[in-house]
Every structure is written in C-alpha cells, then in structure tokens.
N, C-alpha and C positions, 0 to 999 in steps of 0.2 A: 093554741092562739094562732091567728092568721099571720103569716109572714109572706111577703112577696118572694117569688121564686128565686131571683138573683141573690137576695139576702140570705135565704135559707141555705142555698148551695154554698155561698161564700162562708157562712158560719160553719158548715159541715167541713169544708176544706181546711178551715183554721184548726179544728179540734180533732180531725181524723188522723189516724196513724198512717203515715206515708210509707210506702215501700222503700223509698230512697231517704235514708236517714240523714244524708248530707244536706238535703233541702231543709229539713227541720233545723239542722245546726245553723245554716245560714240565716234562717228566719229568726232564730234565737239571738244570733249575733246582731241582727238588725235591731231587734228590740233593745238589747243591751247597749248598742251604740247610740241609739236615740235617747234612751233613758240617761246614759252617762253624760251625753252632751247637754241635755236639758238641766240635769242636776248641777253640773259644773258651771254652766252659764248663769243659773239663778244664784248660786253661792258667790261666784266671783263678782257679779254686778252688785250684789247686796253688800259685799265687803267694801268694794270701791265706793259705793254710795254712802256707806257708813263712814269711811275715811273723809269723804267730801263734806258730809254733815259735821263731823268732828272738827275739821279744820275751819269750816265756816263758823261754827259755834264759838270756837276759841278766838277767832278773829273778832267776832262781834261782841264777845264779852268785854273787851277792852276798847274796841273802836266803836264810833257812833254809826248809826244807820245812815245818817246824812249830815252834812255840814253846809253852813252858809257863811261865806267869808267875804269881807269887804275887799274889793279889787284894788290892790296897790295902796291901801291906806288902812288906818285903824278903824275898827267898828265902834264908834262912840255911842251909837244908838242901840246898843245891845239890850238894855232893859225893855225897849219897845219890841225888839225882835223876839225876846223870850215871851212877852205878853201875847203877841200875835201867834206865836207857835203853839202856846198852850191853849189858845182859843180854838185851834183846829182839832176836831175830835179824832183825827188820825194820829195825833202826836201824843205819846205817853209821857215824855219828859223832855226837858231842854236845859242846856247848861252852857254858860260862856266859857271860853278857854283862851289861853295865850300860848302860842307855840314859838319856839326858836331853836336854832341849832347851836350847839355849844361844845366846848372841849372841857372834859372833866379831868381834874388833876388831883390825885390823892397824895402827891409827894413822891411816891415810888413808881406809880404807873399813871398813864393817861389813856383816855378813851373818848371818842366822839359819841354824842347822844342827842336825842331830841328832849328838850326841857319843856314840859307842859305845865302851865299854871292853871289850877282849877279851884273851884269853890267846893270843899268837901261835902257840904250839905246837899248840893245839887249834883255833884259828880256821882254820888251813890245811885242816883236815879237813872243815869245814862250808861253806867258801866258797873262791873263787879269788882273794881279795884279793891274795895274794902274787904271783900271775901277772899281775895287772893294773897293777902299779906301773910308772909311766913312769920315775921316778927314786926312789932310796932303797930301803930294804929293810924288810920286816916285822920283822926281827930287831932293828931300831933301837928298838922299843918295849920297852925294858927297865924294870924297876921303879925308880921314883925319878928317871927321866930326864926325865919330862914331855915326851916327844916326841909328835908328832902327824903322822898321814897325812891329807892333804886330797884331796878330789875335784878333778879338773883344772879344771872350771868354777868351783868354789868358790875355788880358789887364784887363778884369773884375776880373779875379782870382788874378792878381797881385795888382789890385787896383790902376792902373796908368792911367794917361791921357797925353795929349800933353805936352811936355816939361819936364816930370818927368824923373828921372834917374833910370836905371836898371843895376845892376851888373851882368855880364855874367861870369860864371865859366865853362870853357870848359873841355872836357875829357882829354885834354893834360896836361902834367906836366912840370914845370920848375925846374931844378936842381939848388939849391942854397947851400950856406954853412950850412944852417939849415935843409937841406934835400929837398925832392921833394915837391913842392907846386903846386896847380892847377893854370892853366893859367886863369887870371881874368882881366876883363876890364869893365869900366863903359861906357854904351851907353845911349843915350838920345832918348826918344820916340818922333819920328817926324811924326807919322801917325798910323792910325788904319784901318785895312781892314776887310771886312766881305765877305767871299767866299761862305757862305751858305753850308759848309761841315765841320763837326766837326774836321776831321783830320787836316784841315788847320787853322780853326778859334781858335782851342784850343791848337794846338801844333806846330805852325810855327812862326818864327820871321825872317824878311828879313833885311839884312844889306848890305853895300857896300862890294864887293868882295875883294878889296884891303885892307879894314880895317880888315876883318876876316883873310886874309892871314897874316897880321902883328901880330894879336893876336895868330894865330896858328904857326907863324914862318915857313911859307911854301912859296915856290916860285911858285909852280905849282897850279893846281886846282884839284878838286875831279873828274870832268868829264865834258862831253858835253851833253847838252839837245837838243833834236831835235823836231821840229814841222813839220808834214808832210801834204801833200795835201790829201792823203788817209791814215787815221790812221790805217786801217786794214793791211797795209803793214809795220807796225812799226818794227816788228821783222826782216824782210828781209833787210830793209834799215839799221838798226843798225848793223846787222851782216856784211853786205857788207862794211860799214865804218870801222868796227874793223879789217876786213881782209886787207883793204887798208893801215891801219896804222901799220900793223904787228902784232906780238903776244903780249900776256900779257894784254888783255883787256876783260872786262866783259860787256855784253850787256843785256839790260832789256827793256821791253815795258809795256805799260799801261795795257794790258790784263793779263800779268803774275803778275804784282804788285798788281792787284785787282782781282785776279782769284777767291778767296773765295767769294767775294761779288757777282760777276756776276754769279758764279756757283750756289749760294744759290737762287738768284732771278730766274735763269732759272729753277731750280728744283721746286721752289714754283709755277712758272707759269705752268710747265708741270703737276704737281699734281692737280692744280686748274682746268686745262683743262680736265683732266681725270674725276674729280669729277663732274664738271658741265655737262660733256657729258652724265652722268647718267640721267639728266633731259630729254635730247633728247631720250635716251633709254626708259625712262618711257613713253614718247609719242608714241614710236614705239611699245611698249607692248600693249598700249591702242589700237593701230591700229590693232594689231593681234586679240584682243578681238572683235573689231567692225567687222573685216572681217569674223571671224568665225561665228558671229551672223548673218551677212548678207548672208553668204553661207547657213546657216540653214534656213533663211527666204525665200531664193530664190530656194529652192529645186525643186519646181514644174516648175519654169521657166527654170532651168537648164535641167530638164528632157525633156521639150518641145523642147528646143534648140537642144538637142541631137537627138531627133526623127526627127527633121527637117534637120539633116545632119551635125551639127557642130561636129568637132572632139574634143577629150579631150584636145588637145593642144590649140584649140581656146577658149574653156571654161576657161582654166587656164589663158590665156592672158586677158580675159574679167575682171577677178577679180584682176589680176596684174595691169591692167590699172587703175581700179577704186581706188585701194589702193595706187598706186604710185602717182596719182593725189592729194590725200589727203596729202601725204608727200611733194609734190611740193608746194601746197598751203601753208602749214605750214612753209616750209623753206623760201619761198618768203616773207611771212608776217614777219617771224623772222628776216631775213636779213634787210628788210626795217626798222623794229622797232629797231633793234640793232644799225644800222647806225644813225638813228635819235636820239636815246638815247645817243649814244656816242658823237655826235656833240653838243648836248645841255646839257651835264652832268654838266658842270660848272655853267650854269644858273640854273639848277635844284638844285644844292648844295646851291647856294646863296639864292634861293627862300625858301628852307627848313630852312636855318639859319634865314632869315628875318621873316618868318611866326611863327616859334616856338621859336625865340629869343635864339638860341643856337649857339655855335661856334664849328663846327665839327672838324676843324683842327686848333687849336690855334697856333699863331705865336711863343709863348713862349715855346712850346713843340715840334713842328715839324718844320723842315727846309723848307719842301715843304708844303705850306698852301693851295694849290689848288688841283685840280684833273687833272693832265696832262694826255693826251690821245695820243696814237699812233695808229691810225686806218690804217691798212695795207690791201691792196687789196688781197694779197696772203693769209693772215690769214682768211679773210672773205670767200674766195673761198674754202679753206680747210674745214672750218666749214660747209659751205653749202654742200660740197661734202659728208662729213661724215653723215650729216642729211639725205641727199637723199639716201645714201647707206643703212642706217638703215631702212628707210621707205621701200625701195625696198625689202630688206631681210625679213621684217615683212610681206610682201604680199605672200611670196613663199608658206608657209605651208597652209594657208587658200585656196589659189588658187589651190594648188595640191589636197586638199580635195574635192574642187568643181569639178575638172576634174574626180575624181574617183566616183562621184555620179552615181548609177545605175538607169536608167530612169524608169524601171518597178517598183522598190521599191518606188521611189519618187512619182509616179502617182497612187499607189495602192489605197490610200484613198481620192484621189481628185475627 
C-alpha cells in the first residue's frame, strides 16, 4: 500500500528497536502520562457532573421549575393563572401555594421552618413529595384537619412522631385588646418525608392550603408553581405567564433560586479540569524530551535522508508523525481507560469498602452515598481533542530542530 515517505519513515521510527533504550523509556512514559491524564480527567469530570445532576434532580424533585408571585399582595386571581399556564404547551403542570415563615414548637423543642400550604391533588403534579414520604400520606392533608407533613430532620429536631402536636406561630400578627399577638395554631403531624436535601428535610413543613389560609386570614395565595417539559425554559415561560396576567408580578426560576450552588459547582469543575490538564501537559513535556533525544540519536539518518533528496519540510513531517502517533496512542488508551473506569466506578467503590472494611460515604454524614456519574460524549471529545493538540504542539520544536540539521556536520564523524 502506498504511503507518503514522511509517514512511512515516521512509522518506522515508532516501531523500530532503538539502540538507546532510554529514549524508548521516555516515549513510553509520555504515552502513560498522556493516557493517565486523559483517563483521570474524564473520570473526575464525569463524577463531578454526576454530583451536579444529582443535586439538581433532588432540588427539582421538591422545588418548582418556576414560580409566579404577586408583588407585595395576595394573588386572588390564581385560578386564571392556573388556566393560562396549562394552556401553554410548554407547561406540564401548575399548582397554587401559600408560603410563610413560622416557628414550630413541640413543647420540648423549637425550630424555624417554611410552612407551605398546598393542594395535594395538584401538588403531586409539580413535585414528588408524595413519593418521598417515609410515613403517612399526602391525602391526610384534608381541609379543616390541620394536619402537617414534616421533613425528617425537622421532625427529629422537634422530637415528634406521627400523631404528635406542633404549635405553629407564623410571622403574622393578630390585634387584640391586649395588643398584637402572633398568629398561632396547633397542627397534628400526619407524615414525615425525606427528600434527600437539607433545605427541605430540615426547614420545610407541608400543610393543607385552606388551613394555612385560615391561619393567615388570607383569601388569595402566595403564587403559582409551574413544572415544565423543558426546565431550561423556566424563565421564559414564567415571564410570559406574568405578562399575560398583567402587571405587578414577580417571576423566579430554579436556576436563579440556586444560582450560588450551581455557580460554585461549575467553578469547582472548571478549576479541577484545569489542574488535571496539567497531567496531560506533563506527558506532553515528556514527549518533547523523548523527541529531542530521538532527533539527537537520528542525526546520521537525517543527514543521509537529506543527501538522498528529502527536503527540510519532509524531515520535519517525519518527526511530527512519530510524535503525533505517541500522542494518539496515549489519548486512545486514556479515553478507553477513562470510560471503563467511569462505568465501573460504583463497583470499584464497593470493592474497596468490602476489602478494607471501610465506609467511604457514610449515610449519616452524606445525603449522596454513592458515586453518581454523568459520562458525556462531548466532554470526552473535548478532553481527547485537548490531549491531541498538546501532543501535536509538543512535536513542533523537536521536528523543527531535526529539519535544521546540516548533513555535512552530522556525517563528519561517521
């Protein structure tokens, strides 16, 4: 099969037995360095992406994709808002809600929390609260029952269980002959949920919307919660709904509510990618060393090739081919190793725990006790492209030095 001369010689240099074994060792070190950097970078970014996805999913299981809230007043026209929202094909479900801050008192302990009043039949469509109940049922929130569902950590702090009473003191005030007193009402714990996120498990209580409206002495609701088919369009959908309802509304979406969390995760992932890329760069520097030593070792061969008619450009391409092939081999091995390591990371974690009798992610400390991964083809492609680019750039200077070799000087002592 026909091969261009620079490629044929470059392939020959790659597989030929060199007289200087140290050069072969450095070339192998370059391959291992590039492969190790690529594999570690793929696995690390996949794990960090998996944690980001896990946190996002746990947040969105309980939180709405978007909310529309009346600005500084009650939303009395919420039935119209629900109707308009469901008419939008981008909206999967909509539900009204009432939110207020309160102090919960079980008699022995107190804890602050957000009290959310919901309609169970509609709440099931915008959150998975019904599936996260450890005990009890969402159907226990009937009008006039004054039942309450507590997060697991909040129930532990208050020291209450099913059937216990909790006094709720809201931020509103009742004006009496003796002055202003807090709005207070006794609720009965009818269920405990565990969402797997501290914000909800430690600081959220769910009650019937009509019951909370009576306690708050309000006729309207706080706002409307939306669940969308595409959560990335949350802001646009909420804004469009607010415009249809007229002025005086505030919109919010899951990205703005949790911007700090996702910004921190994104920054951490970016910094980790930059730091781990230095491993690939180290392999590329090793490649520079091996190429320089190869050029020195092949001075006589280069001179003979030049006397036989090869141009400096062809000589340069010979060593570029040889060095680039080392980068390609290292990148391919690294990509395969990174994918295999990522796909089997959970099994490796369990094997380490079983062999060494340790618990790496204890359930009583971490909400996420496994190693979730998010292996994305575009991330793997970018990492492979960066590794190949570094390997290619590493060949330029040694190949240029080879092309500048004077034949007469190289053959003087041969």
